[in-house]
Each structure stands twice: as C-alpha cells, then as structure tokens.
C-alpha positions as CSV (number, residue, x, y, z in Angstrom):
1,M,-194.5,-135.1,-227.2
2,N,-197.3,-137.4,-228.6
3,P,-200.3,-135.9,-229.5
4,M,-202.2,-138.0,-227.4
5,F,-200.5,-137.1,-225.0
6,Y,-202.6,-133.1,-225.4
7,I,-205.8,-134.6,-226.4
8,L,-205.8,-136.2,-222.3
9,L,-204.8,-133.6,-221.6
10,A,-207.8,-131.3,-222.8
11,L,-210.0,-134.5,-222.2
12,T,-209.0,-134.7,-218.3
13,A,-209.6,-130.8,-218.0
14,V,-213.0,-130.9,-219.8
15,L,-213.8,-133.7,-217.3
16,A,-212.7,-131.8,-214.8
17,V,-215.2,-128.8,-215.2
18,T,-218.2,-130.3,-216.3
19,A,-218.3,-132.8,-213.3
20,S,-217.0,-129.7,-210.6
21,P,-220.6,-128.5,-208.9
22,G,-221.4,-125.1,-208.1
23,E,-222.1,-123.6,-204.9
24,P,-224.8,-125.1,-202.5
25,V,-227.4,-123.0,-202.6
26,L,-228.8,-121.5,-198.6
27,D,-231.6,-121.5,-197.5
28,I,-233.1,-117.7,-196.4
29,N,-231.3,-118.7,-192.9
30,G,-228.1,-119.1,-194.6
31,D,-228.4,-123.4,-194.5
32,I,-227.5,-125.5,-196.9
33,I,-229.9,-126.7,-199.5
34,F,-229.7,-130.8,-199.1
35,D,-233.2,-132.4,-199.4
36,G,-236.4,-131.4,-198.3
37,S,-239.0,-129.1,-199.0
38,Y,-238.5,-125.4,-199.5
39,Y,-241.0,-122.2,-199.7
40,V,-239.9,-120.0,-202.7
41,L,-240.7,-116.7,-201.5
42,P,-240.2,-113.2,-203.0
43,R,-237.3,-112.8,-202.1
44,I,-238.9,-108.8,-200.4
45,F,-241.7,-108.7,-198.5
46,G,-244.4,-106.8,-199.7
47,P,-246.5,-105.8,-202.3
48,A,-245.5,-108.5,-204.9
49,G,-247.5,-111.6,-203.0
50,G,-246.7,-114.4,-201.7
51,G,-245.5,-118.3,-201.7
52,L,-246.1,-120.6,-204.6
53,T,-249.5,-122.5,-205.5
54,L,-251.3,-124.3,-208.2
55,A,-253.7,-122.3,-210.6
56,P,-256.3,-124.3,-214.0
57,H,-256.1,-122.0,-217.2
58,G,-258.0,-121.3,-220.2
59,G,-261.7,-122.9,-218.4
60,N,-259.8,-125.8,-217.7
61,N,-259.7,-127.6,-214.2
62,C,-256.3,-129.4,-215.7
63,P,-253.9,-129.9,-216.2
64,L,-252.9,-127.0,-213.2
65,Y,-250.2,-124.4,-213.5
66,I,-247.6,-122.9,-211.2
67,G,-249.4,-119.7,-209.8
68,Q,-248.6,-117.4,-207.4
69,E,-250.5,-116.6,-203.7
70,Y,-252.0,-112.7,-203.8
71,S,-251.0,-112.4,-200.4
72,E,-247.4,-111.5,-198.4
73,V,-248.6,-114.0,-195.9
74,N,-249.5,-116.8,-197.4
75,R,-245.9,-119.5,-198.3
76,G,-248.2,-121.0,-200.6
77,I,-246.9,-124.5,-201.4
78,P,-243.6,-125.7,-200.9
79,V,-241.4,-127.7,-203.5
80,R,-238.8,-130.0,-203.3
81,F,-235.5,-130.5,-205.6
82,S,-234.6,-133.6,-207.2
83,D,-232.1,-135.2,-210.0
84,W,-229.0,-132.5,-210.1
85,R,-226.8,-134.1,-212.0
86,T,-223.5,-133.6,-210.2
87,K,-223.3,-136.6,-207.2
88,V,-223.1,-134.0,-203.9
89,A,-225.6,-134.0,-201.0
90,F,-226.9,-130.3,-201.3
91,V,-228.4,-128.5,-204.4
92,P,-225.9,-126.7,-206.3
93,E,-226.2,-123.2,-207.6
94,S,-226.2,-123.7,-211.7
95,T,-226.7,-127.3,-212.5
96,N,-230.0,-128.8,-214.1
97,L,-232.1,-130.4,-211.6
98,N,-236.3,-131.0,-211.2
99,I,-238.9,-129.2,-209.2
100,E,-242.4,-130.7,-207.8
101,M,-244.4,-128.9,-206.1
102,D,-244.6,-131.0,-202.9
103,V,-248.2,-131.9,-201.9
104,K,-249.5,-135.5,-202.2
105,A,-252.2,-135.8,-204.2
106,T,-254.5,-133.1,-206.8
107,I,-257.3,-132.7,-208.6
108,C,-255.6,-133.7,-211.7
109,V,-254.3,-136.7,-210.0
110,Q,-250.8,-136.8,-211.4
111,S,-247.4,-135.5,-210.5
112,T,-246.8,-132.0,-210.3
113,Y,-242.8,-131.8,-211.8
114,W,-242.7,-128.6,-213.4
115,Y,-242.5,-128.3,-216.8
116,V,-243.0,-125.9,-220.1
117,P,-245.8,-126.8,-221.9
118,A,-246.1,-125.2,-225.5
119,P,-248.5,-122.0,-225.3
120,D,-252.2,-122.2,-226.5
121,M,-251.8,-119.6,-228.9
122,V,-248.9,-117.9,-230.5
123,F,-248.6,-114.6,-228.3
124,E,-249.5,-115.9,-224.9
125,A,-246.5,-116.9,-222.4
126,A,-245.1,-120.2,-221.6
127,F,-246.1,-120.4,-218.3
128,I,-244.7,-122.9,-216.1
129,A,-247.6,-126.0,-215.6
130,A,-247.5,-128.9,-213.0
131,G,-247.5,-132.7,-214.2
132,P,-245.4,-135.4,-214.9
133,K,-241.4,-135.5,-214.8
134,P,-239.4,-133.7,-217.9
135,S,-237.0,-135.8,-219.3
136,N,-234.8,-133.2,-221.1
137,D,-235.7,-129.8,-220.3
138,F,-234.2,-128.9,-216.5
139,F,-233.8,-125.2,-214.4
140,Q,-231.2,-123.9,-212.6
141,I,-230.6,-122.0,-209.7
142,K,-228.6,-119.7,-209.8
143,K,-227.3,-117.0,-207.4
144,I,-229.0,-113.1,-207.9
145,E,-224.9,-111.1,-207.2
146,D,-226.3,-108.4,-204.6
147,S,-226.5,-106.4,-201.2
148,I,-229.3,-108.1,-201.0
149,G,-228.7,-111.8,-202.3
150,G,-230.9,-114.1,-202.8
151,Y,-232.0,-116.6,-206.4
152,K,-233.3,-116.7,-209.3
153,I,-234.3,-119.8,-211.0
154,V,-234.1,-120.6,-215.3
155,F,-235.7,-123.3,-216.9
156,C,-233.3,-124.8,-219.9
157,F,-234.3,-126.0,-222.9
158,N,-232.3,-130.0,-223.5
159,G,-230.2,-128.4,-219.9
160,E,-228.6,-126.1,-222.1
161,D,-230.6,-123.1,-223.0
162,C,-231.6,-120.9,-220.4
163,V,-234.4,-117.9,-219.7
164,D,-235.3,-116.5,-216.6
165,V,-238.3,-117.6,-214.4
166,G,-240.6,-114.8,-214.2
167,I,-243.9,-113.4,-213.1
168,F,-246.8,-112.8,-215.7
169,V,-250.0,-112.0,-214.7
170,D,-252.7,-112.7,-216.9
171,K,-256.1,-111.3,-218.2
172,H,-257.6,-112.1,-214.6
173,G,-255.7,-110.6,-212.9
174,V,-253.5,-114.7,-211.9
175,R,-250.1,-114.3,-211.0
176,R,-248.1,-117.3,-212.6
177,L,-245.1,-118.8,-213.6
178,A,-244.3,-117.5,-217.2
179,L,-241.1,-117.9,-219.3
180,A,-240.1,-113.2,-218.8
181,S,-237.3,-111.4,-219.2
182,T,-237.2,-110.2,-215.7
183,P,-236.5,-113.1,-213.4
184,F,-238.6,-113.7,-210.1
185,E,-235.7,-112.9,-207.7
186,V,-236.4,-115.3,-204.3
187,V,-235.8,-116.9,-201.0
188,F,-236.3,-119.8,-199.8
189,V,-237.8,-120.9,-197.1
190,R,-237.9,-124.4,-195.3
191,A,-241.0,-125.9,-194.4
192,S,-241.8,-128.5,-191.5
193,E,-243.0,-131.8,-192.8
194,T,-246.1,-131.0,-190.2
195,K,-246.9,-128.5,-192.5
196,T,-246.5,-130.1,-196.1
197,S,-250.5,-131.0,-197.2
198,S,-251.0,-134.9,-197.6
199,K,-255.2,-133.4,-199.3
200,P,-255.6,-133.3,-202.2
201,V,-255.4,-129.5,-203.4
202,M,-258.9,-128.6,-204.1
203,S,-258.6,-125.5,-202.9
204,I,-256.5,-123.2,-205.9
205,I,-256.6,-119.9,-207.2
206,R,-258.6,-120.0,-210.3
207,G,-258.0,-118.2,-213.4
C-alpha cells in the first residue's frame, strides 16, 4: 500500500487528538463554566484561607501579585477565563487558557492577567503576578480525581511543560499564589455581575 496513505492516516489521528477538547470544567453546583466571573476558593472550607485578591510585593506598589484572603469567609476578587484554543463554548479541562482578575481598574493602572515574572532573588518563589496578557505561557485547569472532587491550576511554560500553582506564605505572612510542588486545590463559584467591582482596587493585602 502507498506509504503516503499511512502518513495521512497518522496525521489525521494526531489532529483528531489535538483538536479534541477536554471535559468541561464545572462550578461548585455542577454547572458547566461557559463564561462569566468565578470566585476561586479552597475546595475544603476552613482555616486555609479564602478567595483570591491582589497584593504588592517587595515594598513596591506595582506590579500587583495574586494573593489569598486570610479569612475563609472572604471570597475576594473573581476571575475570568479566556483564550482556550479549542473552539468550544465551555471552559475545558487540561487546555491552555489565560486567567484574569475581574476588576475594572487597579492602583497600577494595568491589566490583571496572571503571569509569572522572573523571581527577584535566586531562592525566592516564582510568584503569580497580575499584568499584561501573556502570549506564550498559559494556565490549565486539571480535575482532582478523588472522592471530594475539585480542581488544581497549573502553569505551562510555552504552553507545554506544566507546574502546579500552590500557596506560598512569605516572610510577612502574606499568602501568595506561586509555582509549587503542592497544588492549591480549588472549586469555582459563579460571581453575580452585581458583585464584580467596577472601582479601582485600592484596599489590598499589604506585604
């Protein structure tokens, strides 16, 4: 048989796999996440903290970094997901996407997309910052396969090599999102449009 047939067959198989979206990501009520704003909360309610917020770092007001509220009752600032590459309406698992804090403005007067800047010091954690929309690096949402359920978020260098996003408590006691060996296990709660802030974020965790 013509060798070209096998080449075309293999190419078709690869395209079929890469074009297939992951399972839809679900919110805490079991509803598919299509669009809109969602609070990112610890999947186990308790002393591990609350939702996500913005916090400065290293004595500088800008850029802002992604932090976690101290109190479990504070949902913080919701996020939006965008730019997943498979052409489906829902947000899929294990697919490259961008994450943005859903606030209209901040004290830094810049976008609030998640990205990972180079650490200030060699031994410092790689924190998740808020700023311009990244073009090559992405995040993914992966399901946790156990009886409790929930998800973890990973950061993927160049959209490929992925590392868990976890919680790092800095020397000031500020809880921050950072690349880590232990993932921050989360659930997603839909935020009503009336609760999404349209004012500049001025009151933030100091660190």
